[in-house]
C-alpha positions as CSV (number, residue, x, y, z in Angstrom):
1,M,4.2,4.0,36.6
2,T,7.7,2.5,36.8
3,V,9.6,2.3,33.5
4,R,11.1,-1.1,33.0
5,I,13.8,-2.3,30.6
6,G,12.3,-2.7,27.1
7,Q,9.4,-0.4,27.8
8,R,8.8,2.8,25.7
9,I,8.6,5.9,27.8
10,P,5.6,8.1,27.4
11,N,5.5,11.2,25.1
12,L,6.4,13.5,27.9
13,A,6.1,17.3,27.6
14,V,7.9,19.4,30.1
15,R,7.8,23.2,30.7
16,A,11.2,24.8,31.3
17,V,11.8,27.7,33.7
18,D,11.5,30.1,30.8
19,G,8.0,28.9,30.2
20,V,8.7,27.1,26.9
21,Q,7.1,23.7,26.6
22,H,9.3,20.9,25.2
23,S,8.1,17.5,23.8
24,L,11.0,15.3,24.8
25,Y,10.8,13.0,21.7
26,L,11.6,16.1,19.5
27,H,15.0,16.2,21.1
28,H,16.1,12.8,20.0
29,H,14.8,12.6,16.4
30,G,15.1,8.8,16.3
31,R,18.7,8.7,17.7
32,P,19.8,6.8,20.8
33,Q,19.7,9.1,23.8
34,A,20.9,9.2,27.3
35,M,18.3,11.0,29.5
36,L,19.6,12.4,32.7
37,L,17.2,13.2,35.5
38,G,18.1,15.3,38.6
39,T,21.6,15.6,39.9
40,M,24.7,13.8,38.8
41,D,28.3,14.4,39.9
42,P,30.5,16.3,37.3
43,G,32.8,13.3,36.7
44,S,30.0,10.9,35.8
45,L,28.3,13.7,33.8
46,Q,31.4,14.1,31.7
47,S,31.9,10.4,31.3
48,V,28.3,9.9,30.0
49,S,28.6,12.9,27.7
50,D,31.9,11.6,26.1
51,W,30.7,8.1,25.8
52,A,27.4,9.1,24.2
53,A,29.2,11.4,21.7
54,A,31.4,8.4,20.7
55,Q,28.2,6.4,20.0
56,G,26.5,9.1,17.9
57,A,24.0,9.5,20.7
58,Q,22.6,12.5,22.4
59,V,22.4,13.5,26.0
60,L,19.4,15.3,27.5
61,W,19.6,16.5,31.1
62,L,16.5,17.4,33.0
63,C,17.5,19.3,36.1
64,T,16.6,22.1,38.4
65,E,19.9,23.8,38.3
66,V,22.3,24.0,35.4
67,S,26.0,24.2,36.4
68,A,28.5,26.4,34.6
69,D,30.6,23.4,33.5
70,V,28.0,21.5,31.5
71,P,30.0,19.3,29.0
72,A,29.8,20.2,25.3
73,G,27.2,18.2,23.4
74,L,24.9,17.9,26.4
75,R,21.5,19.6,26.2
76,A,20.2,20.8,29.6
77,L,16.6,21.7,30.2
78,Q,16.2,23.6,33.4
79,L,12.9,22.8,35.1
80,T,11.2,24.1,38.2
81,T,11.5,21.7,41.1
82,P,7.8,20.6,41.0
83,E,8.1,20.0,37.2
84,C,11.2,18.0,37.6
85,N,9.7,16.0,40.4
86,T,6.6,15.3,38.3
87,C,8.8,14.0,35.4
88,C,10.8,11.8,37.7
89,G,7.5,10.5,39.2
90,V,6.1,9.6,35.8
91,L,9.2,7.7,35.0
92,G,9.4,6.1,38.4
93,V,12.9,7.3,39.3
94,D,14.2,9.8,41.8
95,S,17.3,10.7,39.8
96,G,19.8,9.1,37.5
97,L,20.0,8.1,33.9
98,L,18.0,6.2,31.3
99,W,19.6,4.9,28.2
100,L,17.0,5.0,25.4
101,D,17.1,3.5,21.9
102,S,15.9,5.1,18.7
103,G,12.3,4.0,19.5
104,F,12.4,5.8,22.9
105,R,12.5,2.4,24.7
106,V,14.6,1.9,27.8
107,L,17.7,-0.1,27.2
108,D,19.1,0.2,30.7
109,A,19.1,2.4,33.7
110,W,22.1,3.9,35.6
111,Q,23.3,1.9,38.5
112,P,24.8,4.2,41.1
113,D,26.7,1.4,42.8
114,L,28.7,0.7,39.5
115,E,31.7,2.7,38.4
116,A,30.9,4.9,35.4
117,A,33.5,3.4,33.2
118,T,32.3,-0.2,34.0
119,Q,28.7,0.6,33.3
120,L,29.4,2.4,30.1
121,T,31.4,-0.6,28.9
122,Q,28.4,-2.8,29.6
123,W,26.3,-0.5,27.5
124,Q,28.6,-0.8,24.5
125,S,26.6,-3.7,23.0
126,L,23.3,-1.8,23.4
127,A,24.4,1.2,21.4
128,A,23.7,-0.1,17.9
129,T,20.6,1.3,16.2
130,R,18.7,-1.4,14.4
131,D,16.7,-0.7,11.2
132,L,13.2,-2.0,11.6
133,P,10.4,-2.0,9.0
134,A,8.1,0.9,9.8
135,P,4.4,-0.1,10.1
136,A,3.4,1.9,7.0
137,L,1.0,0.8,4.3
138,Y,2.0,1.3,0.7
139,V,-1.0,1.6,-1.6
140,P,-0.1,1.6,-5.3
141,Q,-2.0,3.3,-8.2
142,V,-4.4,5.4,-6.1
143,L,-4.4,8.2,-8.8
144,D,-3.5,8.0,-12.4
145,A,-1.2,10.4,-14.3
146,E,-4.0,12.7,-15.4
147,E,-5.3,13.1,-11.9
148,C,-1.8,13.8,-10.5
149,A,-1.2,16.4,-13.2
150,A,-4.6,18.0,-12.4
151,L,-3.7,18.4,-8.8
152,I,-0.3,19.9,-9.6
153,H,-1.9,22.3,-12.1
154,Y,-4.5,23.3,-9.4
155,L,-1.8,24.2,-6.8
156,R,0.6,25.8,-9.3
157,D,-1.7,27.7,-11.6
158,V,-5.2,28.0,-10.0
159,R,-4.0,28.7,-6.5
160,D,-0.9,30.6,-7.5
161,G,1.5,28.2,-5.9
162,G,-0.4,28.1,-2.5
163,G,0.5,29.8,0.7
164,A,3.4,29.2,3.1
165,S,2.7,26.4,5.5
166,G,2.8,27.2,9.2
167,V,2.2,25.5,12.5
168,Y,-0.1,26.1,15.5
169,A,1.6,26.6,18.8
170,F,-0.6,26.6,21.9
171,E,-0.1,29.6,24.1
172,N,-2.2,29.9,27.3
173,G,-4.4,27.1,25.9
174,Q,-5.1,29.0,22.6
175,P,-3.7,28.0,19.2
176,Q,-1.6,30.6,17.6
177,F,-0.6,30.3,13.9
178,R,3.0,31.1,13.0
179,L,5.6,30.3,10.4
180,D,8.5,28.3,11.9
181,P,11.4,27.3,9.5
182,N,12.8,25.2,12.3
183,I,9.9,22.9,11.8
184,K,8.8,23.0,8.2
185,A,9.1,24.8,4.9
186,R,6.5,24.2,2.1
187,H,3.6,25.7,0.2
188,E,0.1,24.3,0.2
189,A,-3.6,24.8,-0.6
190,L,-6.8,23.0,0.2
191,V,-8.6,21.4,-2.8
192,E,-11.7,23.7,-3.0
193,D,-12.6,22.8,-6.6
194,R,-15.7,20.7,-6.0
195,D,-15.4,18.6,-9.2
196,L,-11.7,17.9,-8.6
197,E,-12.3,17.1,-5.0
198,Q,-15.1,14.7,-5.7
199,R,-13.0,12.9,-8.3
200,I,-10.0,12.4,-6.0
201,H,-12.4,11.5,-3.1
202,A,-13.8,8.7,-5.2
203,A,-10.4,7.2,-5.9
204,I,-9.4,7.3,-2.2
205,A,-12.7,5.8,-1.2
206,A,-12.3,2.9,-3.6
207,R,-8.6,2.2,-3.3
208,V,-7.3,3.5,0.1
209,I,-10.2,3.1,2.6
210,P,-10.7,-0.6,2.0
211,E,-6.9,-1.2,2.5
212,I,-7.0,0.6,5.9
213,W,-9.8,-1.7,7.0
214,R,-8.0,-4.8,5.6
215,C,-4.6,-4.1,7.1
216,F,-5.4,-2.2,10.3
217,H,-9.0,-3.3,11.0
218,F,-10.0,0.3,11.3
219,A,-13.3,1.7,10.0
220,V,-12.7,5.2,8.5
221,N,-15.8,7.4,8.5
222,R,-14.2,10.8,8.4
223,R,-11.6,12.4,6.2
224,D,-9.9,15.8,6.6
225,P,-9.9,18.2,3.7
226,L,-7.6,17.3,0.8
227,K,-4.4,19.4,0.7
228,V,-1.9,19.7,-2.1
229,I,1.6,20.6,-1.0
230,R,4.8,21.7,-2.7
231,Y,8.4,21.3,-1.4
232,D,10.9,23.5,-3.2
233,E,14.6,22.9,-3.8
234,G,16.7,24.0,-0.9
235,A,13.6,25.2,1.1
236,G,11.3,22.2,1.3
237,Y,11.2,19.9,4.4
238,F,9.1,18.9,7.4
239,R,11.2,18.0,10.4
240,A,10.4,15.0,12.6
241,H,7.0,15.3,14.1
242,R,3.8,13.4,15.0
243,D,0.4,14.3,13.4
244,N,-1.8,14.0,16.5
245,D,0.1,15.4,19.5
246,S,-1.8,18.7,20.0
247,P,-5.3,19.2,21.3
248,D,-6.6,20.2,17.9
249,T,-5.2,17.1,16.1
250,A,-5.7,14.4,18.7
251,Y,-8.7,13.0,16.8
252,R,-6.6,11.9,13.8
253,R,-5.8,8.2,13.4
254,F,-4.1,7.7,10.1
255,A,-2.2,10.0,7.7
256,M,-1.9,9.6,4.0
257,T,0.8,11.2,1.8
258,L,0.5,10.6,-1.9
259,N,3.2,11.5,-4.3
260,L,2.1,13.5,-7.4
261,N,5.5,13.5,-9.2
262,T,8.7,11.5,-9.2
263,G,11.9,11.5,-11.2
264,D,12.1,15.3,-11.5
265,Y,13.4,16.0,-8.0
266,R,16.0,14.7,-5.6
267,G,15.6,14.2,-1.9
268,G,12.2,14.7,-0.2
269,E,12.0,11.1,1.1
270,L,9.9,10.1,4.0
271,S,11.4,8.4,7.0
272,F,10.3,7.1,10.4
273,P,13.3,7.8,12.7
274,E,12.1,5.6,15.6
275,F,12.4,2.6,13.2
276,G,15.8,3.3,11.8
277,S,17.3,5.2,8.9
278,Q,15.4,3.7,6.0
279,R,13.9,6.3,3.6
280,Y,10.7,5.7,1.6
281,V,9.9,7.1,-1.8
282,A,6.5,6.4,-3.4
283,A,6.0,6.5,-7.2
284,A,3.7,9.1,-8.6
285,G,0.1,8.2,-7.8
286,D,1.1,5.9,-5.0
287,A,0.3,6.5,-1.3
288,L,1.8,5.8,2.1
289,V,-0.6,5.4,5.0
290,F,0.5,5.3,8.6
291,S,-0.6,5.9,12.1
292,C,-0.6,9.6,13.1
293,S,1.3,8.5,16.3
294,L,4.4,7.6,14.4
295,L,7.3,10.0,14.4
296,H,8.1,10.8,10.7
297,E,10.0,13.3,8.7
298,A,9.9,14.7,5.1
299,H,13.6,15.2,4.2
300,D,15.0,18.2,2.3
301,V,14.3,18.5,-1.4
302,L,17.8,18.9,-2.9
303,Q,16.8,19.6,-6.5
304,G,13.6,20.4,-8.3
305,Q,10.1,20.5,-6.7
306,R,8.2,17.7,-5.1
307,Y,4.3,17.8,-5.2
308,A,2.1,15.6,-2.9
309,L,-1.4,15.2,-1.7
310,V,-2.0,14.8,2.0
311,T,-5.0,14.1,4.3
312,F,-5.9,12.4,7.6
313,F,-8.5,9.7,8.4
314,S,-10.4,9.2,11.6
315,G,-13.4,7.4,13.1
316,A,-16.6,8.9,14.6
317,R,-16.2,12.1,16.6
């Protein structure tokens, strides 16, 4: 493919020379980004880095050799030559720079025949990040106050607060469970009380599933287990991520997060960085439903505790 202006680049994952795999979208977190590929002369490298810093943007450099004088604020990922060539081939460029907006769409490409200062001046008007409405479905009054309280009681008292939530990292093709505070910090438990699970299931089936069909024209016929989660003051967050970008989660189509309490905590909002800086807060009992392909983040809880119910919907497998 050849990436063109206005086109979103793919969710590329590259493996650095140290063997660590990097999903490139995780390096931009919904901020404008200059992505350098291959070689670039030191003067232009410094100019791009200085300019991007002034715009509140980031610079990611994919290269086969990292020089000793990499400008401050520039993140370099050293790749093997075949890996770098593959990445350039996917993007349809031999080397150079792509200027990306908050949605990972190409705003412009480096023109080697233009002086760096001239080109950066032309990009000035492209640097602004626009706040766009995220394509998330708000479903009110899915659960009543009694049902919300029952789920909070289940996690807090029946399941002793739940267990620490971890992530699965694939190593040599096999999923390995680990705790990673760089990604998330929360406690959780599956709803294994059959009567409670059936009661909540009935509410979701009656109030959420029909709305997914009406708004997205998608027939849900599979739901993941219900999970109650708790985000604690000073130690509750889930950094920007997608819900279907690993082999074991690729079947997921829609995510649902349903607030179980509001008013007794601060922070903990949900945002969709690729659509701007707007933060979403649902009332207790209300749900947000969105595509698992959307980059989203649960922000830090600053005071109190936030409780929520989450699950995922999909079609036939």
